[in-house]
C-alpha positions, 0 to 999 in steps of 0.5 A: 500500500502507498504511504500517506504522501503518495495517497495525498498526491493521488487524491489531489491529482484525481487518480483515486477518491476517498470513497475508493480508499474507504470502500477498499479498506472496508472490504479488506477489514471484513476479511481480517480477523480480530484486527478491530474492536470497532469500525466507524459506521459513518465512513462512506458518508464522510468519504462522499462529503470529502470527495464532493468538496474536492470536486468543487475545488474546495481547499482541503488539507493535504491529508484529507480523506485518507483513512488511518486506524487508532489503538483502542486506548486513544480518546475519540470524541463521542466514543468510549475508550475500552482499552481492549477490555470488557471491564471498562464497560462498567466505567467508560463514558463517551469522551467529550474531546479527542486525545491531544495527539488525535485532535490534529489528525482530525483537523488534518482531515484524516479519517478514523477508520476504526479502533484497533485491537490490543493487549488488554490495557496494553499490558503485554508484548505478545498481543493476545486478547481473550475478549476480542480475539487475537489478530494473527501476524501477517506471516505464516498464518497456517501455523497462527503466530503472535502479532506482538503487542500491545499495539497488535491490531494497529500493526496488522491493520497496516500490514494487511493493507487496510490503512497506510498508518495507525497510532499505537503506544509504546511503554516497553516495545508496544509499537516496535514489537508488533511492527517487527512481527508484521513487517511494518515501521514502528516508532517509539518517540522520546518520552514527553515529545507527545502529550499523554492527555486523553490516552488510557494510561499504563505507566505515566513515566514510560507511556509514549504514543507513536505511529506505525506505517508502511514507511518511515515518511508516513510515521514522520508525517504523523509524528509532526502533526502529533507534536504540533510541528506541522499545522493540519492544513500546511504542506507536508514536510519533507523528511531529509534523509541523512547521508549514509557516509555521515552516519555513525552507529554502534552495535552494542556488545550486550545481552540484546545481541544474544540468544537470537533466533537463527532467522533474526541472526542471519537477517540482521547480519545481512543488513549490517553488511548491506549498510557497511557496504553503503558507507555507514560506520558501524562499531561494536562496543560494550554497553553494560547499561543495556544489561542494567536496563534488562535486569531492572525491567525484569526484576524491579519494573516500574509499571506494576505498581503504577498500573496497580494504583490505577486499576486498584478499584477495578481489580478489587471489584471485577478481577474475574472480567480481566484477562487472567494473564493481565489481571494477575500480573497487575495485582502484584503491584499491591506488594510494592510499597511507595518506599520501594517504588520511589527507590525504583524511580531513583534507580531508573534515573541513574540508568538514564544518566549512565546511558547518556554518559556512555552514549556521549562518550561513543559520539555516535548517532544511534545504537543498532540491534534487532528489535526482537530476539525472535521471529513471531512465536506460534500462539500455541506456545502461549497456551501455558501461562508459565510459558506465556510469561517467558515468551512475553519477556523474550519479546520485550527484552530488546525493546524495553531497554530504550524505555528504561534509558528514556530514549527514542527508537525506530523499528524498520523491517529488514527481511526479504519478502519471502522470509520471516519478519525481522525488525532492525532497531535504531535507538538514541537518547531522549530528544534525538527524534529528528536526527533518528528519523533522518537516519532511518529514512536513509537506511530504509532505502538501503534495506529495500534495495 
C-alpha cells in the first residue's frame, strides 16, 4: 500500500477518491480477523462529503480523506475508550474531546477508520486478547503466530493494507514489537515529545504514543502533526534523509545481541553488511548499561505498581473480567509499597544518566540491534501461562531497554519478502527524534534495495 504522501498526491491529482480508499479498506477489514474492536459506521458518508468538496475545488488539507486506524486506548470524541477490555463497560463514558495527539489528525482531515485491537490495557508484548480475539501475524498464518503487542491490531491493519498508518503506544516495546512481527515501521518517540492527555494510561513515566506505518515518511508526517510541528492544513514536510557516509552507529556488545533466533541472527547480519557496504560506520562496543536496563525491567519494573494504583478499584471489584494473564500480573503491584517504588524511580534515573554518559562518550548517532530476539512465536506456545510469561519477556527484552534509558527508537523491517519478519532497531538518547528519523529514512532505502 502507498504511504500517506503518495495517497495525498493521488487524491489531489484525481487518480483515486476517498470513497475508493474507504471502500477498499472496508472490504479488506471484512476479511480480517480480530484486527478491529470497532469500525466507524459513518465512513462512506464522510468519504462522499470529502470527495464532493474536492470536486468543487474547495481547499482541503493535504491529508484529507485518507483513512488511518487508532489503537483502542486513544480518546475519540463521542466514543467510549475500552482499552481492549470488557471491564471498562462498567466505567467508560463517551468522551467529550479527542486525545491531544488525535485532535490534529482530525483537523488534518484524516479519517478514523476504526479502533484497533490490543493487549488488554496494553499490558503485554505478545498481543493476545481473550475478549476480542487475537489478530494473527501477517507471516505464516497456517501456523497462527503472535502479532506482537500491545499495539497488535494497529500493526496488522497496516500490514494487511487496510490503512497506510495507525497510532499505537509504546511503554516497553508496544509499537516496535508488533511492527517487527508484521513487517512494518514502528516508532517509540522520546518520552515527553507527545502529550499523554486523553490516552488510557499504563505507566505515566514510560508511556509514549507513536505511529506505525508502511514507511518511515508516513510515521514522520504523523509525528509532526502529533507534536504540533506541522499545522493540519500546511504542506506536508519533507523528511531529509541523512547522508549514509556521515552516519555513525554502534552495535552494542550486550545481552540484546545474544540468544537470537537463527532467522533473526542471519537477517540482521545481512542488513549490517548491506549498511557497511553503503558507507555507514558501525562499530561494536560494550554497553553494560543495556544489561542493567534489562535486569531492572525484569526484576524491579516500574509499571507494576503504577498500573496497580490505577486499576486498584477495578481489580478489587471485577478481577474475574480481566484477562487472567493481565489481571494477575497487575495485582502483584499491591506488594510494592511507595518507599520501594520511589527507590525504583531513583534507580531508573541513574540508568538514564549512565546511558547518556556512555552514549556521549561513543559520539555516535544511534545504537543498532534487532528489535526482537525472535521471529513471531506460534500462538500455541502461549497456551501454558508459565510459558506465556517467558515468551512475553523474550519479546520485550530488546525493546524495553530504550524505554528504561528514556530514549527514542524506530523499528524498520529488514527481511526479504519471502522470509520471516525481522525488525532492525535504531535507538538514541531522549530528544534525538529528528536526527533518528533522518537516519532511518536513509537506511530504509538501503534495506529496501
